[in-house]
C-alpha positions as CSV (number, residue, x, y, z in Angstrom):
1,X,168.2,323.1,142.5
2,X,164.5,322.8,141.8
3,X,162.9,319.4,141.5
4,X,162.4,319.6,137.8
5,X,166.0,320.4,137.2
6,X,167.0,317.6,139.6
7,X,164.8,315.2,137.7
8,X,166.5,316.2,134.4
9,X,169.9,315.7,136.0
10,X,168.9,312.3,137.3
11,X,167.6,311.1,133.9
12,X,170.9,312.4,132.3
13,X,173.0,310.5,134.9
14,X,171.2,307.3,134.0
15,X,172.5,307.4,130.5
16,X,176.0,306.8,129.0
17,X,175.5,308.8,125.8
18,X,173.4,311.5,124.3
19,X,171.9,309.0,121.8
20,X,170.9,306.7,124.6
21,X,169.2,309.6,126.4
22,X,167.4,310.8,123.3
23,X,165.9,307.3,122.8
24,X,165.1,306.6,126.5
25,X,163.9,310.0,127.5
26,X,163.1,312.1,124.4
27,X,161.1,314.8,126.1
28,X,163.7,315.3,128.8
29,X,166.5,315.4,126.2
30,X,164.7,318.1,124.3
31,X,164.0,320.0,127.5
32,X,167.7,320.0,128.4
33,X,168.5,321.5,124.9
34,X,165.6,323.9,125.0
35,X,166.7,325.3,128.4
36,X,170.4,325.4,127.6
37,X,171.4,322.8,130.2
38,X,173.8,320.8,128.0
39,X,176.3,320.7,130.9
40,X,174.1,317.8,132.1
41,X,175.6,315.8,129.3
42,X,179.3,316.5,130.3
43,X,179.7,313.0,131.8
44,X,178.5,311.2,128.7
45,X,180.8,309.5,126.3
46,X,181.1,311.2,122.9
47,X,181.2,308.5,120.2
48,X,183.3,309.6,117.3
49,X,184.0,307.6,114.2
50,X,187.5,307.5,112.8
51,X,187.9,309.4,109.6
52,X,186.9,307.6,106.4
53,X,189.7,306.7,104.0
54,X,189.2,307.4,100.3
55,X,189.0,303.6,99.7
56,X,186.3,303.2,102.3
57,X,184.3,306.0,100.8
58,X,184.7,304.4,97.4
59,X,183.4,301.0,98.6
60,X,180.5,302.6,100.4
61,X,179.5,304.6,97.3
62,X,179.7,301.6,95.1
63,X,176.8,300.0,96.9
64,X,174.4,302.5,95.4
65,X,173.1,303.1,92.0
66,X,172.5,306.9,92.4
67,X,173.9,309.7,94.4
68,X,170.5,310.2,96.0
69,X,170.6,306.6,97.3
70,X,174.2,307.1,98.5
71,X,173.1,310.4,100.3
72,X,170.0,308.9,101.9
73,X,171.5,305.5,102.9
74,X,175.0,306.6,104.0
75,X,174.7,310.2,104.9
76,X,177.9,310.4,106.9
77,X,180.0,308.9,104.1
78,X,178.3,311.1,101.5
79,X,179.1,314.2,103.6
80,X,182.6,313.1,104.1
81,X,183.1,312.7,100.4
82,X,181.3,316.0,99.7
83,X,183.6,317.9,102.3
84,X,186.7,316.4,100.6
85,X,185.3,317.4,97.2
86,X,185.7,313.8,95.8
87,X,182.0,313.0,95.1
88,X,182.5,313.2,91.3
89,X,185.4,310.8,91.6
90,X,183.8,308.1,93.8
91,X,180.0,308.5,93.6
92,X,177.7,307.1,90.9
93,X,177.5,309.4,88.0
94,X,174.8,312.0,88.4
95,X,172.1,312.2,85.8
96,X,171.5,315.8,86.6
97,X,167.9,315.8,85.4
98,X,168.6,313.8,82.3
99,X,165.7,311.5,83.3
100,X,163.3,314.5,83.0
101,X,164.3,315.1,79.4
102,X,164.0,311.5,78.4
103,X,160.3,311.5,79.1
104,X,159.8,314.3,76.5
105,X,161.3,312.5,73.6
């Protein structure tokens, strides 16, 4: 194993998660991906969130006045709602460009 690869492996072993490595050693993290050495991440814990319930998604969406705010500020919840095809049911009503036409009147 060459010294650069050993160095990358050492940096990876210091971290418990990919997110931690990306924050502590961003250039090494990118290098591992660029070179296809993702096996260096095998020891790391993969953090997974439990699935959102419909009520949780509704509560999160209710915090925002527009779909764009919902999407920008709670992206994972927005995508979960989009994948389940319940955006129209839980998200703020979309103006779908109505604000563009209001200026013309």
